[in-house]
C-alpha positions as CSV (number, residue, x, y, z in Angstrom):
1,X,69.5,84.4,102.9
2,X,69.7,86.0,99.5
3,X,72.8,87.6,98.2
4,X,72.3,91.1,97.2
5,X,73.3,92.9,94.0
6,X,74.2,96.1,93.0
7,X,71.5,97.9,90.2
8,X,72.9,100.4,87.9
9,X,71.3,103.2,89.7
10,X,73.0,102.4,92.6
11,X,76.4,101.8,91.4
12,X,78.1,105.1,92.2
13,X,81.7,105.9,89.9
14,X,84.4,108.3,91.2
15,X,86.6,110.0,89.2
16,X,90.3,109.7,90.3
17,X,93.6,111.1,88.7
18,X,97.3,109.5,88.9
19,X,100.1,111.2,88.4
20,X,102.7,108.5,86.0
21,X,105.6,110.2,86.9
22,X,108.6,108.6,88.3
23,X,106.1,105.2,88.8
24,X,106.7,101.7,87.8
25,X,104.7,100.9,85.1
26,X,103.8,97.6,86.5
27,X,102.7,98.6,89.9
28,X,101.0,101.3,88.4
29,X,99.1,99.3,86.1
30,X,97.6,97.0,88.8
31,X,96.4,99.6,90.6
32,X,94.4,101.1,88.1
33,X,93.0,97.7,87.2
34,X,91.8,97.3,90.7
35,X,90.2,101.0,90.4
36,X,88.7,99.9,86.8
37,X,87.4,96.5,87.9
38,X,85.9,98.3,91.1
39,X,87.7,95.7,93.6
40,X,88.7,98.3,95.7
41,X,84.6,98.9,96.7
42,X,82.5,96.8,99.2
43,X,79.7,96.2,96.3
44,X,82.5,94.5,94.0
45,X,80.7,91.7,91.7
46,X,82.9,89.8,89.3
47,X,80.2,90.0,86.6
48,X,79.3,93.5,86.9
49,X,81.2,96.5,85.8
50,X,81.5,98.6,89.3
51,X,84.5,100.2,89.4
52,X,85.4,104.0,88.3
53,X,86.9,106.2,86.0
54,X,90.6,107.2,85.9
55,X,92.6,109.4,84.1
56,X,96.2,108.9,84.0
57,X,98.7,111.7,82.9
58,X,102.2,111.8,82.4
59,X,102.3,108.7,80.8
60,X,105.5,109.6,78.7
61,X,107.7,109.5,82.0
62,X,106.3,106.2,83.8
63,X,109.4,104.4,84.6
64,X,110.7,100.8,83.3
65,X,112.7,98.7,86.0
66,X,116.0,97.1,84.7
67,X,116.7,97.4,81.3
68,X,113.1,96.6,79.7
69,X,113.2,99.5,78.4
70,X,115.6,97.6,75.1
71,X,114.9,94.4,76.4
72,X,110.7,94.7,76.5
73,X,109.3,93.6,73.1
74,X,105.6,94.3,72.0
75,X,104.4,91.9,69.0
76,X,101.2,92.5,66.8
77,X,100.4,90.4,63.6
78,X,98.4,91.9,60.9
79,X,97.0,87.7,59.9
80,X,98.9,87.5,56.9
81,X,102.2,85.1,56.7
82,X,105.3,86.9,57.5
83,X,102.7,89.9,59.6
84,X,104.4,89.8,62.8
85,X,105.8,93.3,63.7
86,X,107.7,93.5,67.0
87,X,108.4,97.1,68.3
88,X,111.0,97.8,71.5
89,X,109.6,99.7,74.4
90,X,112.3,102.3,73.9
91,X,110.4,102.8,70.0
92,X,106.5,102.4,71.4
93,X,107.7,104.6,74.0
94,X,109.2,107.7,71.5
95,X,106.1,106.8,69.1
96,X,103.0,106.6,71.4
97,X,103.7,107.3,75.1
98,X,100.1,106.3,75.9
99,X,100.4,102.8,74.5
100,X,103.0,101.3,77.2
101,X,100.3,102.5,80.2
102,X,97.5,101.3,78.1
103,X,98.5,97.8,76.9
104,X,100.0,97.5,80.2
105,X,96.3,98.3,82.0
106,X,94.5,96.2,79.4
107,X,96.6,93.0,80.2
108,X,95.4,92.7,83.7
109,X,91.2,93.3,82.9
110,X,89.4,90.8,82.4
111,X,89.5,89.4,78.6
112,X,85.6,89.6,78.1
113,X,83.0,91.5,76.8
114,X,83.4,93.2,80.6
115,X,86.8,94.2,80.2
116,X,86.5,95.8,77.0
117,X,83.8,98.4,79.0
118,X,86.0,98.8,81.9
119,X,89.1,99.9,79.8
120,X,86.4,102.5,77.8
121,X,86.9,104.5,81.4
122,X,90.5,104.9,81.3
123,X,92.0,108.0,80.2
124,X,95.6,108.4,79.4
125,X,97.4,111.0,78.7
126,X,101.1,111.6,77.8
127,X,101.3,115.6,79.4
128,X,99.7,116.9,82.5
129,X,96.8,118.8,81.1
130,X,93.8,116.5,80.5
131,X,90.2,117.4,79.3
132,X,88.1,115.6,82.4
133,X,88.5,118.8,85.1
134,X,84.5,119.2,84.6
135,X,83.9,115.6,86.4
136,X,86.3,116.9,89.6
137,X,88.7,114.0,89.3
138,X,90.4,113.8,92.9
139,X,94.3,113.0,92.8
140,X,95.1,109.5,93.8
141,X,98.1,109.4,95.8
142,X,100.2,106.4,94.8
143,X,104.1,105.8,96.3
144,X,106.7,107.5,94.7
145,X,109.4,105.8,93.3
146,X,113.2,107.7,92.9
147,X,115.1,106.3,89.9
148,X,118.4,104.6,90.9
149,X,121.4,105.1,88.6
150,X,123.3,102.2,87.4
151,X,127.1,102.1,88.5
152,X,127.1,105.3,90.2
């Protein structure tokens, strides 16, 4: 018996829009990574890009649980001696609010050329507006999480 693989003409890509307001970052990122990889489809193939396009809005309002706002550190290195840069999640949110969501999702995709191709189908916006209305993205419901007030 031969295994059937979808050809490029058989792959259909759907556009989804997710509202990240009051969503826990990790849970949102894992849901988006599954959509980008195409694991929710019956035609999923590990070595093919069969995933869908995802538009994430309100990325600036994503929620970090616990004390991650101050304790989570984003690191990058320039390649030179002493070139390590460390920035807290609070500063990343203040300067580049879409970077929190984008890096969380990128960390859950394959670290290959295929993963980079999947990441190109991700569009992240800090506010509610996005320029992809012509693609008619379907709203994807994600369970809302209300923020608990500490000590009250």
